[in-house]
ROTORPA-224282 format. One record per residue (C-alpha): x, y, z. Coordinates in Angstrom, 2 decimals, decimal comma, always signed. Layout:
<sites>
east  north  up
X  Y  Z $
...
</sites>
This chain:
<sites>
east  north  up
-101,42  +25,02  +236,48 $
-101,23  +21,76  +234,56 $
-98,30  +21,36  +232,16 $
-99,85  +18,16  +230,83 $
-103,03  +19,91  +229,68 $
-104,15  +20,02  +226,05 $
-101,72  +22,26  +224,18 $
-104,32  +23,87  +221,93 $
-104,01  +27,17  +223,73 $
-104,39  +30,69  +222,36 $
-102,66  +32,78  +221,16 $
-100,57  +30,36  +219,13 $
-97,44  +31,62  +217,38 $
-97,86  +32,23  +213,70 $
-101,33  +30,79  +213,32 $
-103,48  +32,16  +216,10 $
-107,02  +30,97  +216,00 $
-109,44  +32,33  +218,58 $
-112,32  +29,94  +219,16 $
-114,70  +32,65  +220,30 $
-114,88  +36,41  +219,79 $
-117,21  +37,76  +222,48 $
-118,53  +41,33  +222,24 $
-120,12  +43,47  +224,93 $
-121,13  +47,09  +224,34 $
-123,10  +49,92  +225,86 $
-125,15  +50,03  +222,62 $
-126,48  +47,53  +220,09 $
-123,29  +46,14  +218,54 $
-124,64  +43,21  +216,53 $
-123,84  +44,91  +213,18 $
-120,23  +43,94  +213,99 $
-121,15  +40,31  +213,43 $
-120,89  +40,39  +209,65 $
-117,45  +42,05  +209,31 $
-115,98  +39,93  +212,12 $
-117,33  +36,75  +210,52 $
-115,99  +37,87  +207,15 $
-112,47  +38,39  +208,50 $
-112,58  +35,13  +210,45 $
-113,13  +33,34  +207,15 $
-110,51  +35,43  +205,36 $
-107,90  +34,62  +208,02 $
-108,80  +30,96  +208,34 $
-110,21  +31,17  +211,86 $
-112,83  +28,60  +212,79 $
-114,37  +30,75  +215,45 $
-117,75  +31,86  +216,72 $
-118,77  +35,51  +217,08 $
-121,09  +35,98  +220,07 $
-122,73  +39,03  +221,63 $
-123,50  +39,68  +225,28 $
-126,95  +40,98  +226,24 $
-127,64  +44,61  +225,41 $
-125,86  +47,27  +227,50 $
-124,49  +44,93  +230,18 $
-120,78  +45,69  +230,03 $
-120,22  +45,91  +233,79 $
-122,32  +42,81  +234,48 $
-120,42  +40,85  +231,86 $
-117,05  +41,75  +233,33 $
-118,08  +41,09  +236,95 $
-120,29  +37,99  +236,66 $
-118,14  +34,81  +236,65 $
-120,85  +32,98  +234,69 $
-121,21  +35,60  +231,95 $
-120,29  +35,16  +228,28 $
-117,10  +37,23  +228,64 $
-116,00  +35,55  +231,87 $
-116,56  +32,08  +230,44 $
-114,68  +32,83  +227,21 $
-111,44  +30,92  +227,84 $
-110,18  +30,39  +224,31 $
-110,64  +33,59  +222,37 $
-110,82  +37,36  +222,65 $
-113,24  +39,69  +224,42 $
-114,20  +43,02  +222,85 $
-115,57  +45,76  +225,11 $
-117,06  +48,85  +223,47 $
-118,16  +51,90  +225,42 $
-119,89  +55,08  +224,27 $
-119,75  +57,20  +227,44 $
-122,98  +59,08  +226,75 $
-124,85  +55,74  +226,92 $
-124,23  +55,72  +230,66 $
-126,65  +58,68  +230,96 $
-129,03  +57,68  +228,15 $
-131,79  +56,78  +230,59 $
-130,79  +59,18  +233,34 $
-133,18  +61,97  +234,35 $
-130,88  +64,37  +236,22 $
-128,92  +66,18  +233,51 $
-126,97  +68,12  +236,14 $
-125,22  +64,93  +237,30 $
-124,44  +63,75  +233,76 $
-120,74  +64,70  +233,76 $
-119,99  +63,14  +237,14 $
-121,93  +60,01  +236,22 $
-119,91  +59,58  +233,02 $
-116,58  +60,05  +234,81 $
-117,54  +57,72  +237,65 $
-118,48  +54,99  +235,20 $
-115,22  +55,50  +233,30 $
-113,17  +55,06  +236,49 $
-115,10  +51,92  +237,39 $
-114,63  +50,48  +233,93 $
-110,84  +50,93  +234,13 $
-110,70  +49,07  +237,43 $
-113,03  +46,30  +236,29 $
-111,25  +45,79  +232,95 $
-107,90  +45,42  +234,66 $
-109,31  +42,86  +237,07 $
-111,21  +40,99  +234,36 $
-108,14  +40,61  +232,16 $
-106,23  +39,12  +235,05 $
-109,10  +36,81  +235,99 $
-109,79  +35,37  +232,54 $
-106,25  +35,44  +231,18 $
-107,45  +36,15  +227,65 $
-106,92  +39,36  +225,68 $
-109,46  +42,19  +225,86 $
-109,84  +44,79  +223,11 $
-111,24  +47,99  +224,60 $
-112,57  +50,99  +222,71 $
-114,29  +54,27  +223,45 $
-116,55  +54,77  +220,44 $
-117,30  +58,20  +218,94 $
-119,84  +60,38  +220,75 $
-122,91  +61,72  +219,01 $
-123,03  +65,46  +218,20 $
-125,44  +65,90  +221,11 $
-123,18  +64,28  +223,72 $
-121,60  +66,37  +226,52 $
-118,27  +66,88  +224,77 $
-116,17  +67,77  +227,81 $
-117,26  +64,80  +229,90 $
-116,86  +62,38  +227,01 $
-113,36  +63,66  +226,28 $
-112,33  +63,31  +229,93 $
-113,83  +59,81  +230,07 $
-111,82  +58,72  +227,06 $
-108,63  +60,17  +228,57 $
-109,38  +58,35  +231,83 $
-109,87  +55,05  +230,04 $
-106,92  +55,40  +227,69 $
-104,56  +56,46  +230,48 $
-105,92  +53,98  +233,00 $
-105,58  +51,04  +230,65 $
-102,16  +52,00  +229,31 $
-99,80  +49,17  +230,23 $
-102,60  +47,02  +231,65 $
-101,55  +43,41  +230,91 $
-103,83  +41,78  +228,40 $
-105,86  +44,92  +227,56 $
-105,36  +46,42  +224,09 $
-106,68  +49,80  +223,01 $
-108,72  +50,24  +219,85 $
-108,45  +53,93  +219,04 $
-110,95  +55,84  +216,92 $
-108,16  +58,05  +215,57 $
-106,29  +54,95  +214,42 $
-109,50  +53,54  +212,90 $
-110,28  +56,66  +210,89 $
-106,65  +56,99  +209,82 $
-106,68  +53,49  +208,36 $
-110,26  +53,50  +207,11 $
-111,50  +57,06  +206,42 $
-115,27  +57,46  +206,57 $
-117,56  +60,19  +205,28 $
-120,35  +59,38  +207,73 $
-120,10  +57,78  +211,17 $
-123,35  +58,48  +212,98 $
-126,84  +57,21  +212,22 $
-129,15  +59,22  +214,52 $
-132,32  +57,61  +213,16 $
-131,11  +54,04  +213,80 $
-129,87  +55,25  +217,19 $
-133,38  +56,37  +218,11 $
-135,03  +53,25  +216,73 $
-132,76  +50,54  +218,06 $
-129,80  +52,19  +219,82 $
-127,61  +51,43  +216,79 $
-125,65  +54,70  +216,80 $
-123,36  +54,16  +213,82 $
-123,51  +53,59  +210,10 $
-122,88  +50,23  +208,53 $
-119,60  +51,60  +207,18 $
-118,39  +52,49  +210,68 $
-119,27  +49,05  +212,06 $
-117,38  +47,50  +209,13 $
-114,30  +49,63  +209,84 $
-114,50  +48,85  +213,57 $
-114,89  +45,12  +212,93 $
-111,93  +45,21  +210,54 $
-109,66  +46,99  +213,01 $
-110,65  +44,55  +215,77 $
-109,86  +41,64  +213,44 $
-106,47  +43,21  +212,65 $
-105,63  +43,48  +216,33 $
-106,72  +39,92  +217,02 $
-104,56  +38,81  +214,09 $
-101,63  +40,83  +215,47 $
-102,01  +39,22  +218,90 $
-100,96  +35,89  +217,42 $
-98,86  +37,26  +214,58 $
-95,60  +36,18  +216,15 $
-94,18  +34,14  +213,33 $
-93,02  +36,88  +210,96 $
-89,53  +37,85  +212,07 $
-87,55  +38,42  +208,88 $
-88,23  +40,73  +205,91 $
-86,16  +39,78  +202,88 $
-85,95  +42,56  +200,29 $
-84,93  +42,50  +196,66 $
-82,78  +45,36  +195,31 $
-83,26  +46,27  +191,62 $
-86,67  +47,87  +191,00 $
-87,64  +47,13  +194,57 $
-85,35  +48,99  +196,97 $
-84,50  +51,38  +194,15 $
-85,67  +52,24  +190,67 $
-83,30  +50,84  +188,07 $
-80,77  +48,03  +187,68 $
-77,48  +48,76  +189,42 $
-75,52  +46,33  +187,24 $
-76,62  +48,12  +184,08 $
-77,31  +51,70  +185,19 $
-74,35  +51,83  +187,55 $
-74,43  +52,64  +191,28 $
-75,15  +56,33  +190,61 $
-77,73  +55,54  +187,92 $
-80,43  +54,13  +190,19 $
-82,94  +56,41  +191,90 $
-85,37  +56,51  +194,79 $
-88,81  +57,77  +193,83 $
-91,27  +59,02  +196,44 $
-93,09  +55,69  +196,67 $
-89,90  +53,73  +197,25 $
-88,73  +56,31  +199,78 $
-91,95  +55,64  +201,71 $
-91,18  +51,92  +201,43 $
-87,67  +52,49  +202,83 $
-89,05  +54,47  +205,77 $
-91,68  +51,83  +206,46 $
-89,11  +49,02  +206,53 $
-86,81  +51,08  +208,72 $
-89,67  +51,50  +211,21 $
-90,23  +47,73  +211,08 $
-86,58  +47,16  +211,93 $
-86,91  +49,43  +214,95 $
-89,96  +47,38  +216,01 $
-87,96  +44,14  +215,95 $
-88,15  +42,88  +212,34 $
-84,88  +41,55  +210,94 $
-84,05  +42,97  +207,51 $
-82,13  +40,95  +204,93 $
-81,30  +41,30  +201,23 $
-81,74  +38,62  +198,57 $
-80,70  +39,80  +195,12 $
-79,58  +38,18  +191,88 $
-76,65  +40,49  +191,32 $
-72,93  +40,97  +191,66 $
-72,39  +41,65  +195,35 $
-69,92  +44,45  +194,62 $
-72,50  +46,30  +192,48 $
-75,09  +46,25  +195,27 $
-72,63  +47,31  +197,97 $
-71,30  +50,12  +195,77 $
-74,87  +51,30  +195,15 $
-75,56  +51,68  +198,85 $
-72,26  +53,52  +199,32 $
-73,13  +55,86  +196,44 $
-76,47  +56,81  +198,04 $
-76,03  +57,91  +201,65 $
-79,38  +59,69  +201,27 $
-81,24  +56,35  +201,19 $
-83,17  +55,85  +204,46 $
-82,09  +52,18  +204,42 $
-78,34  +51,62  +204,56 $
-76,26  +48,44  +204,64 $
-75,86  +48,47  +208,41 $
-79,64  +48,16  +208,76 $
-79,49  +44,64  +207,27 $
-78,42  +41,73  +209,44 $
-77,47  +39,54  +206,47 $
-77,62  +39,34  +202,70 $
-77,47  +36,77  +199,93 $
-76,30  +38,57  +196,80 $
-75,36  +36,12  +194,08 $
-76,76  +34,54  +190,93 $
-78,58  +31,65  +192,59 $
-82,37  +31,55  +192,62 $
-83,98  +33,04  +195,70 $
-85,71  +29,72  +196,28 $
-82,20  +28,34  +196,93 $
-80,94  +31,33  +198,90 $
-83,79  +31,65  +201,38 $
-83,31  +28,23  +203,05 $
-79,58  +29,01  +203,38 $
-80,43  +32,39  +204,89 $
-82,83  +30,70  +207,33 $
-80,06  +28,31  +208,35 $
-77,65  +31,20  +208,97 $
-80,19  +32,97  +211,18 $
-81,39  +29,71  +212,78 $
-84,99  +30,59  +212,04 $
-87,76  +28,74  +210,26 $
-88,80  +29,72  +206,75 $
-92,32  +30,34  +208,01 $
-90,95  +33,43  +209,78 $
-89,88  +34,99  +206,45 $
-91,58  +37,66  +204,34 $
-90,15  +38,15  +200,83 $
-90,79  +41,39  +198,92 $
-89,63  +41,26  +195,30 $
-90,65  +43,00  +192,07 $
-90,11  +39,88  +189,92 $
-93,33  +37,90  +189,48 $
-91,26  +34,91  +188,30 $
-89,05  +34,93  +191,41 $
-92,11  +35,30  +193,65 $
-93,83  +32,35  +192,00 $
-90,69  +30,21  +192,21 $
-90,26  +30,93  +195,93 $
-93,95  +30,29  +196,62 $
-93,69  +26,92  +194,86 $
-90,39  +25,81  +196,43 $
-90,86  +27,40  +199,88 $
-94,63  +27,57  +200,52 $
-94,01  +28,54  +204,16 $
-92,66  +31,96  +203,10 $
-95,07  +34,90  +202,90 $
-94,46  +36,36  +199,44 $
-95,49  +39,92  +198,56 $
-94,89  +40,94  +194,92 $
-93,60  +44,50  +195,04 $
-94,95  +45,34  +191,59 $
-98,53  +45,01  +192,82 $
-97,79  +46,82  +196,07 $
-95,97  +49,66  +194,31 $
-99,03  +50,93  +192,47 $
-100,82  +51,49  +195,78 $
-97,86  +52,94  +197,71 $
-97,66  +54,51  +200,20 $
-101,29  +53,74  +201,15 $
-100,85  +49,96  +200,92 $
-98,04  +50,00  +203,48 $
-100,47  +50,69  +206,30 $
-102,46  +47,62  +205,24 $
-99,67  +45,05  +205,30 $
-101,04  +42,92  +208,12 $
-97,91  +40,70  +208,52 $
-96,15  +43,77  +209,96 $
-98,84  +44,66  +212,53 $
-97,53  +44,69  +216,12 $
-99,52  +45,64  +219,22 $
-96,48  +46,34  +221,37 $
-92,70  +46,50  +221,13 $
-90,41  +45,27  +223,89 $
-86,88  +46,45  +224,68 $
-85,55  +43,19  +223,19 $
-87,48  +43,86  +219,97 $
-85,66  +47,15  +219,53 $
-82,30  +45,40  +219,96 $
-83,08  +42,32  +217,87 $
-81,08  +43,35  +214,82 $
-78,04  +44,01  +217,01 $
-78,44  +40,61  +218,70 $
-78,48  +38,81  +215,37 $
-75,55  +40,77  +214,00 $
-73,60  +39,71  +217,10 $
-74,81  +36,15  +216,57 $
-73,38  +36,11  +213,06 $
-70,08  +37,40  +214,44 $
-70,08  +34,51  +216,93 $
-70,74  +32,05  +214,12 $
-67,79  +33,42  +212,17 $
-65,57  +33,22  +215,26 $
-66,68  +29,63  +215,83 $
-65,70  +28,70  +212,28 $
-62,28  +30,25  +212,77 $
-61,63  +28,64  +216,16 $
-59,39  +25,61  +216,39 $
-61,97  +23,60  +218,36 $
-65,35  +23,96  +220,02 $
-63,69  +23,99  +223,45 $
-61,43  +26,84  +222,34 $
-64,36  +28,81  +220,92 $
-66,54  +28,42  +224,06 $
-63,65  +29,32  +226,32 $
-63,09  +32,50  +224,30 $
-66,71  +33,61  +224,70 $
-66,50  +34,41  +228,45 $
-70,15  +33,36  +228,69 $
-72,22  +34,78  +231,56 $
-75,66  +33,43  +232,50 $
-77,82  +35,42  +234,94 $
-81,04  +33,94  +236,30 $
-83,27  +36,36  +238,20 $
-86,86  +36,65  +239,34 $
-89,01  +38,28  +236,64 $
-89,63  +41,95  +237,36 $
-93,01  +43,48  +236,33 $
-91,37  +45,41  +233,50 $
-90,22  +42,24  +231,68 $
-93,55  +40,38  +231,77 $
-94,40  +41,48  +228,17 $
-91,10  +39,96  +226,98 $
-91,74  +36,79  +229,01 $
-95,15  +36,42  +227,39 $
-93,63  +37,09  +223,98 $
-91,08  +34,31  +224,46 $
-93,78  +31,81  +225,46 $
-95,67  +32,71  +222,29 $
-92,70  +32,65  +219,93 $
-90,27  +30,01  +221,17 $
-90,77  +26,64  +219,52 $
-87,50  +24,69  +219,39 $
-86,19  +24,64  +222,96 $
-89,55  +24,77  +224,72 $
-90,40  +21,79  +226,90 $
-94,15  +22,31  +227,27 $
-94,97  +25,00  +224,63 $
-97,56  +26,46  +226,99 $
-98,51  +29,83  +225,50 $
-99,01  +32,47  +228,17 $
-100,51  +35,95  +227,96 $
-99,24  +38,64  +230,32 $
-102,38  +38,29  +232,40 $
-101,95  +34,53  +232,68 $
-98,35  +34,89  +233,84 $
-99,33  +37,43  +236,50 $
-102,22  +35,21  +237,60 $
-99,86  +32,23  +237,92 $
-97,45  +34,16  +240,12 $
-100,30  +35,41  +242,31 $
-101,35  +31,77  +242,85 $
-97,87  +30,85  +244,09 $
-95,92  +29,97  +240,95 $
-92,51  +31,56  +240,45 $
-91,35  +33,15  +237,20 $
-87,62  +33,58  +236,51 $
-85,77  +34,92  +233,50 $
-82,47  +34,02  +231,87 $
-80,11  +36,72  +230,53 $
-77,00  +35,69  +228,64 $
-73,98  +37,72  +227,50 $
-70,48  +37,11  +226,17 $
-67,54  +39,06  +224,76 $
-69,56  +39,99  +221,66 $
-72,37  +41,57  +223,72 $
-75,68  +40,69  +225,32 $
-78,08  +38,10  +223,92 $
-80,84  +39,85  +225,86 $
-83,56  +38,16  +227,87 $
-83,48  +34,77  +226,19 $
-84,99  +32,28  +228,63 $
-87,99  +31,75  +230,90 $
-88,52  +29,35  +233,80 $
-91,87  +29,05  +235,56 $
-92,29  +26,50  +238,34 $
-94,25  +25,68  +241,47 $
-93,78  +23,36  +244,44 $
-95,91  +20,26  +244,17 $
-95,74  +17,03  +246,17 $
-92,14  +17,36  +247,30 $
-90,90  +18,27  +243,82 $
-90,04  +21,46  +242,00 $
-92,56  +21,12  +239,15 $
-91,67  +23,04  +235,98 $
-94,47  +24,68  +234,02 $
-92,24  +26,41  +231,46 $
-88,60  +25,86  +230,54 $
-87,65  +27,61  +227,32 $
-84,58  +29,16  +225,74 $
-84,07  +31,14  +222,56 $
-82,29  +29,11  +219,90 $
-79,61  +31,82  +219,83 $
-78,11  +30,58  +223,11 $
-78,24  +26,83  +222,46 $
-75,12  +24,73  +222,09 $
-73,14  +26,82  +224,56 $
-74,06  +25,06  +227,79 $
-76,72  +27,58  +228,85 $
-79,38  +24,86  +229,07 $
-77,10  +22,81  +231,35 $
-76,58  +25,78  +233,66 $
-80,33  +26,35  +233,91 $
-80,98  +22,69  +234,81 $
-78,21  +22,85  +237,43 $
-79,78  +26,03  +238,81 $
-83,18  +24,28  +239,07 $
-81,52  +21,41  +240,93 $
-79,86  +23,81  +243,34 $
-83,18  +25,63  +243,93 $
-84,79  +22,30  +244,77 $
-81,96  +21,37  +247,15 $
-82,15  +24,71  +248,96 $
-85,87  +24,20  +249,53 $
-85,50  +20,64  +250,73 $
-87,20  +19,14  +247,68 $
-86,34  +15,68  +246,42 $
-86,58  +16,24  +242,68 $
-87,03  +18,53  +239,68 $
-89,93  +17,42  +237,45 $
-89,85  +18,70  +233,86 $
-92,79  +17,67  +231,67 $
-92,14  +17,40  +227,95 $
-94,99  +17,76  +225,47 $
-94,13  +16,72  +221,91 $
-94,71  +19,19  +219,07 $
-93,43  +19,11  +215,48 $
-90,67  +21,57  +216,38 $
-89,37  +21,06  +219,93 $
-87,00  +18,14  +219,30 $
-83,98  +20,15  +220,59 $
-85,58  +20,31  +224,06 $
-86,21  +16,55  +224,08 $
-82,67  +15,75  +222,96 $
-81,26  +17,88  +225,76 $
-83,43  +16,31  +228,46 $
-82,57  +12,81  +227,24 $
-78,86  +13,61  +227,10 $
-79,01  +15,02  +230,64 $
-80,69  +11,96  +232,14 $
-82,50  +9,44  +229,95 $
-82,88  +7,11  +232,93 $
-85,20  +9,64  +234,61 $
-87,67  +9,73  +231,71 $
-91,22  +8,43  +232,22 $
-93,51  +8,28  +229,18 $
-96,97  +9,92  +229,29 $
-99,85  +10,16  +226,85 $
-98,71  +13,52  +225,48 $
-94,95  +13,08  +225,77 $
-92,90  +12,42  +228,88 $
-91,91  +13,61  +232,35 $
-88,26  +13,86  +233,34 $
-88,00  +13,62  +237,14 $
-84,38  +14,43  +237,98 $
-83,19  +13,90  +241,57 $
-82,35  +17,35  +242,93 $
-78,76  +16,33  +243,77 $
-78,22  +14,95  +240,28 $
-79,72  +17,99  +238,52 $
-77,60  +20,43  +240,52 $
-74,42  +18,69  +239,33 $
-75,20  +18,75  +235,60 $
-72,40  +20,30  +233,55 $
-71,75  +20,91  +229,89 $
-68,84  +19,10  +228,31 $
-68,05  +20,39  +224,81 $
-67,91  +17,57  +222,35 $
-71,06  +15,92  +223,68 $
-73,87  +15,74  +221,15 $
-75,60  +19,11  +221,31 $
-79,33  +19,59  +220,71 $
-80,18  +19,76  +217,04 $
-81,11  +23,19  +215,77 $
-84,00  +23,48  +213,38 $
-83,28  +25,40  +210,21 $
-86,50  +24,86  +208,30 $
-90,20  +25,16  +208,95 $
-92,06  +22,03  +210,05 $
-93,52  +19,81  +207,34 $
-97,05  +20,83  +208,27 $
-96,41  +24,54  +207,73 $
-97,35  +24,46  +204,05 $
-100,70  +22,90  +204,90 $
-101,74  +25,85  +207,05 $
-104,35  +28,28  +205,86 $
-102,51  +30,73  +203,63 $
-103,83  +34,23  +204,15 $
-103,77  +36,38  +201,02 $
-101,99  +39,39  +202,52 $
-101,45  +40,98  +199,12 $
-105,22  +40,98  +198,49 $
-105,80  +42,54  +201,90 $
-103,23  +45,28  +201,24 $
-104,40  +46,13  +197,73 $
-108,02  +44,96  +197,38 $
-109,45  +45,01  +200,92 $
-107,94  +48,25  +202,18 $
-111,08  +50,44  +202,17 $
-114,48  +50,09  +203,77 $
-116,24  +50,17  +200,40 $
-114,07  +47,33  +199,12 $
-114,65  +45,28  +202,27 $
-118,41  +45,82  +202,05 $
-118,35  +44,69  +198,41 $
-116,42  +41,55  +199,36 $
-118,85  +40,81  +202,20 $
-121,70  +41,14  +199,72 $
-120,10  +38,77  +197,24 $
-119,73  +36,15  +199,96 $
-123,29  +36,35  +201,19 $
-125,59  +33,69  +199,79 $
-129,32  +33,82  +199,37 $
-131,30  +31,63  +201,74 $
-134,42  +31,96  +199,63 $
-135,61  +30,42  +196,38 $
-134,58  +32,05  +193,06 $
-136,10  +35,45  +192,39 $
-139,64  +35,50  +191,09 $
-140,29  +36,07  +187,42 $
-140,51  +39,71  +186,36 $
-144,08  +41,00  +186,41 $
-145,36  +44,51  +185,98 $
-142,86  +47,38  +185,65 $
-141,64  +48,83  +188,92 $
-142,73  +52,32  +189,93 $
-140,14  +55,01  +190,58 $
-140,53  +54,62  +194,36 $
-140,19  +50,84  +194,09 $
-137,02  +51,26  +192,06 $
-135,53  +53,55  +194,70 $
-136,50  +51,16  +197,50 $
-135,14  +48,24  +195,49 $
-131,81  +50,00  +195,02 $
-131,49  +50,45  +198,79 $
-132,41  +46,79  +199,37 $
-129,87  +45,66  +196,80 $
-127,09  +47,64  +198,48 $
-127,93  +46,56  +202,02 $
-128,59  +42,91  +201,19 $
-125,91  +42,65  +198,49 $
-128,45  +40,86  +196,30 $
-128,57  +41,92  +192,63 $
-131,99  +40,51  +191,73 $
-135,23  +39,89  +193,61 $
-138,93  +40,28  +193,16 $
-141,37  +42,96  +194,20 $
-143,07  +40,61  +196,64 $
-140,10  +38,75  +198,13 $
-139,70  +39,19  +201,87 $
-136,79  +41,24  +203,18 $
-136,07  +38,50  +205,73 $
-136,18  +35,69  +203,17 $
-133,49  +37,53  +201,21 $
-131,07  +37,43  +204,14 $
-132,14  +40,53  +206,05 $
-132,47  +40,68  +209,83 $
-133,94  +43,07  +212,36 $
-130,78  +45,17  +212,79 $
-130,42  +45,55  +209,04 $
-134,09  +46,49  +208,89 $
-133,42  +49,37  +211,29 $
-130,67  +50,59  +208,97 $
-133,07  +50,22  +206,04 $
-135,62  +52,49  +207,72 $
-132,87  +55,01  +208,36 $
-131,91  +54,95  +204,68 $
-135,59  +55,31  +203,68 $
-135,80  +58,40  +205,84 $
-132,76  +59,93  +204,13 $
-134,03  +59,13  +200,65 $
-137,73  +60,01  +201,01 $
-137,85  +62,35  +204,04 $
-140,45  +60,09  +205,66 $
-140,18  +58,39  +209,03 $
-141,62  +54,89  +209,16 $
-142,15  +53,02  +212,42 $
-140,83  +49,57  +213,28 $
-144,39  +48,29  +212,85 $
-143,72  +48,35  +209,11 $
-140,85  +45,89  +209,61 $
-142,97  +43,30  +211,34 $
-146,02  +43,79  +209,15 $
-147,18  +41,10  +206,75 $
-145,85  +42,89  +203,67 $
-142,23  +43,81  +204,34 $
-141,47  +43,63  +200,63 $
-140,39  +46,21  +198,08 $
-144,00  +46,64  +197,00 $
-145,30  +46,85  +200,58 $
-142,62  +49,27  +201,69 $
-143,20  +51,49  +198,63 $
-146,90  +51,66  +199,51 $
-146,06  +52,60  +203,10 $
-143,74  +55,37  +201,86 $
-146,36  +56,73  +199,46 $
-149,02  +56,63  +202,19 $
-146,76  +58,56  +204,56 $
-145,94  +61,10  +201,83 $
-149,68  +61,62  +201,24 $
-150,25  +62,00  +204,98 $
-147,53  +64,64  +205,14 $
-149,15  +66,62  +202,34 $
-152,20  +67,32  +204,47 $
-155,86  +67,22  +203,43 $
-155,81  +70,49  +201,47 $
-152,74  +69,65  +199,38 $
-153,97  +66,08  +198,79 $
-157,36  +67,30  +197,52 $
-155,66  +69,85  +195,27 $
-153,45  +67,10  +193,84 $
-156,50  +64,90  +193,16 $
-158,27  +67,76  +191,42 $
-155,18  +68,33  +189,25 $
-155,10  +64,64  +188,27 $
-158,86  +64,58  +187,53 $
-158,41  +67,60  +185,25 $
-155,93  +65,77  +183,02 $
-157,10  +64,63  +179,60 $
-156,83  +61,00  +178,48 $
-153,86  +61,88  +176,28 $
-152,07  +63,59  +179,21 $
-152,69  +60,58  +181,50 $
-151,42  +58,22  +178,79 $
-148,28  +60,34  +178,32 $
-147,60  +60,36  +182,07 $
-147,98  +56,56  +182,28 $
-145,71  +56,03  +179,28 $
-143,08  +58,27  +180,84 $
-143,28  +56,40  +184,16 $
-142,94  +53,09  +182,33 $
-139,93  +54,40  +180,43 $
-138,33  +55,46  +183,73 $
-139,39  +52,25  +185,43 $
-138,42  +48,65  +184,73 $
-137,97  +45,26  +186,28 $
-135,58  +44,27  +189,04 $
-133,15  +42,86  +186,50 $
-132,88  +46,22  +184,73 $
-131,69  +48,16  +187,81 $
</sites>
């Protein structure tokens, strides 16, 4: 544990960027490379996609020198098709027990591997082939799903979820399975790669905390100021939108309203429609006035004490959306007009709202913020700060972190930016690994007369060289300015005294957003500050730290109310395009094709007309390679193909022509459209048999010159050049 280490950890809040996505599977999984690389580019990740050796899942998880074990700054993906465990097994009678035994071992090994590496693992049981032992496969999946449920750092990728989001007509490719153990269609690999990318995105998608909704023609159909409160309506698409946003609130998203309207009209409209799924008490705050939303959103952020980069605005007005995007580029803007046409389908493809898990605090977040706003109002009405703080009856409880709160502890390390001394981002597995190595993890719970703030602080420390050395000291901004930070420092000092330690060492690592933490440490004891390359170390004598108290009226740590200056320079993901244009496998495949570039020279000049077989082969090439034009004699590999794509090509040839070509054709000297067409025709002739072939020749020889000429003219009319397909 080194709090002074490089802070470029992963996941990072709001802009997670895995450096490596490592894949290990019980089958050939390299077709995942293209969709994963596509989404990495789409999401602004500068990462590498790497594949472990074929069918070495257990070795990869157990060997400390393997690709998965050495991946320290990314995500590991583990894919299992249970029947692969008996693919090369002779004794069919032992098949079921072998599958179940391997499933049990995989659960145990995955749990241990996640703890050892500290990085997230996506785990999936992929669909069985029709020939697989159905009962054993089903039990294996249940074993894995149940055994990994709640495992820190392991996230399930479910086939049911995949097919619900990305429906597919065809999953299996038995021919490619036989040829190269590639059991699935290109469409399935694209859907699987997309879902994995979504989950990786969700792992670091901590920044979106507030959904700001417009009213007229967004939350309801109509204009309440003109149509009257009873004159607006809720069509089926908007009802689905209401239900979706209500589910987001229950998952921890704060809902707010921003509307250019008379406040009384909006409030009366809600009161007139108790049948609306969303009601006023579901919103933590609203800005209903005639100011531009570009003015209202920063004020709303200040009220909530959150950065603008945590906001998502959904509004039907293209002008308002453009104005907000220009004035507040940190905000994620989703024009409702474009979403509406694809509702309710587009709702399940709004990636900013993806969450892999929901903690108890998430479910109470709206209540916490509503209480926070009540506190702010009480503070404004109080005669003095001392009077206000005295009236709060503040209670601070510091206790050792129980296993059940580790997800919340990890979440706070990922999300907390302002009062966070080291900004070390910790996964659940990393936190557990730290405690097993001797570090201690404690949590801070705060409450007052308005209610509980929830679990709002984390302290992780270890004993090093006679000092209590702090790895993590963070507090939610909701409890700052009330003396909570002073009580935590005093508690650390007392812990050091009780253990006979001389000092409390708190490293500080500078980031664009953690100035409040620095101001507090300096106000507590500037004389104990020692500068370092990345920031500073505050080494408080234990006796001094234990006596720290808060005196209202002292300068309190500044609270950030806007996103950092660098936020606008971040890669801006086009979430609207994802929700409306990249929400089906066909659309994603088209986009992948448009992005692919030819590595070869320009297509050769058109020569003779293509035969019917060549045209059919060319059409398959064009679809697989996403290349609109090429020549009869251009190599498949020069056009961007590779061996795995070639296996899929042979499978498609089999479907189209009912001929089975061997892999020798792929590595022959003429793997071109012309060469492949000849191989198909030769195989078709072979399948005819000697008798049928001779009869066909006799029929051709019996044709007159006029009949031959007519046949050739018809073939030419049906044929053409590559550019005419």
